[in-house]
N, C-alpha and C positions, 0 to 999 in steps of 0.2 A: 156608500158599496154598493154596486150594482148585484141583480139578480145572481151574476155566474160567478161572481166572488163570492156570494154569501154559500152557493152551493158548495164551492172549494171548501170554502169555512169547515161545513158539518163533514164534507165527507174525509176530508185530511184529518179534522184534529176533533171533531167533538163525535164523530161516529166511532174512531179508535177508544176514546173515554170513554163509551158508554159500552164497548164494548170489553175492557177490564174489568169496569165496575161489576159488570154483570158477572163476568168468571169467576170475579172474587165469591160473591153470596151464592153459587150456583157449588161451589165446592167447599164454600165451609158459612154457616149461615151466618158464622161469630168468628171470622178472623182471627188468629192470633194478633196479641198487641203487643208494642214495645214498650215495656216495664218503666214504671214510674223510678227513677232516682236520684237520691239527696244531692249525689255530686253535679246534679245539672244547674245552670243557671236561671233565674227565672223563664229567658227567653227562652234559652233550650226547652224547657219545660214546654213552653206554646208549641215550639217546634216537634216535638215527640207528640205533641195533641194531632199537628196537621197530618205527620207523617205516619198515623195509624188511622186517618181518616181516609187520607190519598192513598200513600205508599204500601204501605206494609203487606198489603194482599199479593203485590208483586215481588219487593225487595226482600220480605219478611221480619219479623221483630227483630231479628241480629242485625238486619241489617247488610247479609251476607249475602242475597242473594236466593235464599232456600226456602221459596214459598210454595203453598201449592200448586198456586199457577205456573209458576216457571218450566215446569216439565214440558208445557203447551207452545215454549216461545223456539223460535230458532235461535234467534239473539238473545243468551239468559241476561237477568239484569246483572247488572254489576255490583261484584264484593266491596262492600265499603270500608270494611275491615281492610283493605290492603291500599283503599284510597288512589287507585289506580281508575283512571275516566277516560275513555276514550276519544270522547267529544270534546276537546279542549283546545285552548290556542297556545299553551305553553309546549314547552322541549319536551321530549321523550325522559320519564324519570323526574319530571317535576310537579309538581301540583297543581292544580286548575284553579283559577280568579275564580273570586266571588262571581264577575261577571259570566265568567264561563258555566258555570253553574245555574245562574238566573236564565241565561241562553237557552241550555235545555228545559229549563221550566218554563219559559213561556212559548218556546217554539213544537218542542216534544223532538222526538227523531224519527218522522217519517221511513218508512218501509220494516218499524218494528213495530213494537206493542206500547213503548213509552209515548203516548200522548200530550198535546199540551196544555199546561194549564195557566194559559194568558189569563182566565177570567177568575182565578185565584187574585183575592188581594197581595198585592207585593209584601206586606208586612209579614203577611203565613207565608208568604216564597221564602222570605228572607230568613225567618225564624226557624224552617224546616231545613235550611240550608245552615243555619249555626248549629242545630242539631244533627245533622249528617254526617258532618266533622267528630262529632263525638265518639264516630265509630271507630278511629283511628287515629294512633298518637302521632304521629306523622303528622297533622296539624299542628300538635303543639308543639315540632321539633323542627321543622322546616316551614320556607316561606314559599308561595306560590314561583314560579318561574316567570319570567320576561313573557308577555303576550306579543303574538306575531301582529297583531294588530296594530302592537305602538309603531311597528316599522314600515307602514302603511303609509304614504301620505295620501295616495289618491290611485283610483283606477286610471290606469293607461287609456291614452286618449286612441290607441291602435286594439283596444278590447273589441270583441266582436265583430271586426272589418274581415270580409273574406280571407288576406293574405295573414292576418293573425290565427281564421280558423283552421287555416292550409297547413301553417306551421304547427299548430296544435295536433292536427288529426297526423303529423308527420311524425312528433314525438311521443304520441301516445303508443303508435308504432314502436318508435324505436327504443323506447323505457319498459317492453314486453305491457303495459297496459292490457292489451287483448288476451294476454292469458287469462286471468280473473274478471275482467269486464264484460270481455267478449270485442270482436270485432265491429257489433253496432253498439257497443256500450249496454245491454241490457243485462249485462251481470250472467252471464252464460257461457264465459270462458273455458278454454279446456282445464283451467286447475281448480274451476268452482267447486265442484262437486266434493272435493278431497278436501277443502278448507273448514277449518272449527267454526269461523265466521262466513255468511254470505256474503259474496261482495256486493256492492249498492249498485244497483242497477238507473245508470245513468241517464238515460231516457226517463226514468219514472218526474211526470209534472212536477213534482214538491221536492228540492233537494234536503236530504236530510240533516247535513251541515249546517244551512241556513238558507235564506232568499238572497243575500246578496252575494256578487262576485268574488269581497273580501272573503268572503266564510269556505268557497271552494280553494280560495289560494292559502289560506290557513289549512287547510287539511294535506294540500300538496306537500307546504312547507314542513308541518311537524308528523304528520301520518297520524295514525290512530290508533295509539298506544294498546297493547294488549290484544292486536290482533294484527292479521296477515298482511295489513294496509303500511307499507313503510313513508317514511318522511323520502321528500323529493326536495329536500335544500341542498343537495349537491349540484344542484341543477341551477343556471341562472334566474333571476329572479325576473326577466323577460320571457324567457322559456315556461317560467312557470304560469307567466299569465297568459302566455300562447294554450299552455294547456288548458288554463280557465275557459276561454274563449271557445275550444273546442268543446267540454264539456256543457259549455254554456248552450251550443250549437244541438247535440245530442239531447240534451233538456226537451230544444223547443221542439227537434224531430219526434219526439214524447208525445208531445201535445197536438198532433195534426192526427 
């Protein structure tokens, strides 16, 4: 890992984590804890301990997002009791996969207060995922939806070509993306100020959905449930990839 990569890692992942950790302790010397329950399995109990260590300060002891830190965030923590997750690869109305939740823990959600927990041991992350599921009965009664990643064979060869970028730019305008994300993709569209969730700044040098083109394709296909970002699954697969090309172009412009 080069010096520039190290700086970027600290800037986009470690610094937000330190900020959140500090905020938790500024406003509460001992944040409220998720209570122990005899209904938990041993693995879920381990997850509760991890939750109390890393998560309770923002997500609250009841997992409903009502914490002392929450009022300071533009993007509010999710309510685990509803089991509605915005950043996932499954269709609207369905539960995310465990890998979706692991992806969030590893990558974080750049442009929000959710940091990366990449350095936390995987067994602890698996345990906290198991514990998060105890907040909603949906996990007992429903199965996760089918991940869009299973339908992606490979990134097409035309991705990122000038022709694909130009076609994506046209689709961006035709489908009203600029209304929220702005003409230049900075999240400053005409409707942005009226939305309950701030639009993503597409020129930000780290993508909220994840680092790969497939991650952006995922968002375009299934949308962001619980936010104004709709699914564009009605577009052809080729057109969605053209949009991914243009969004990648906008991100690269933001790095200059």
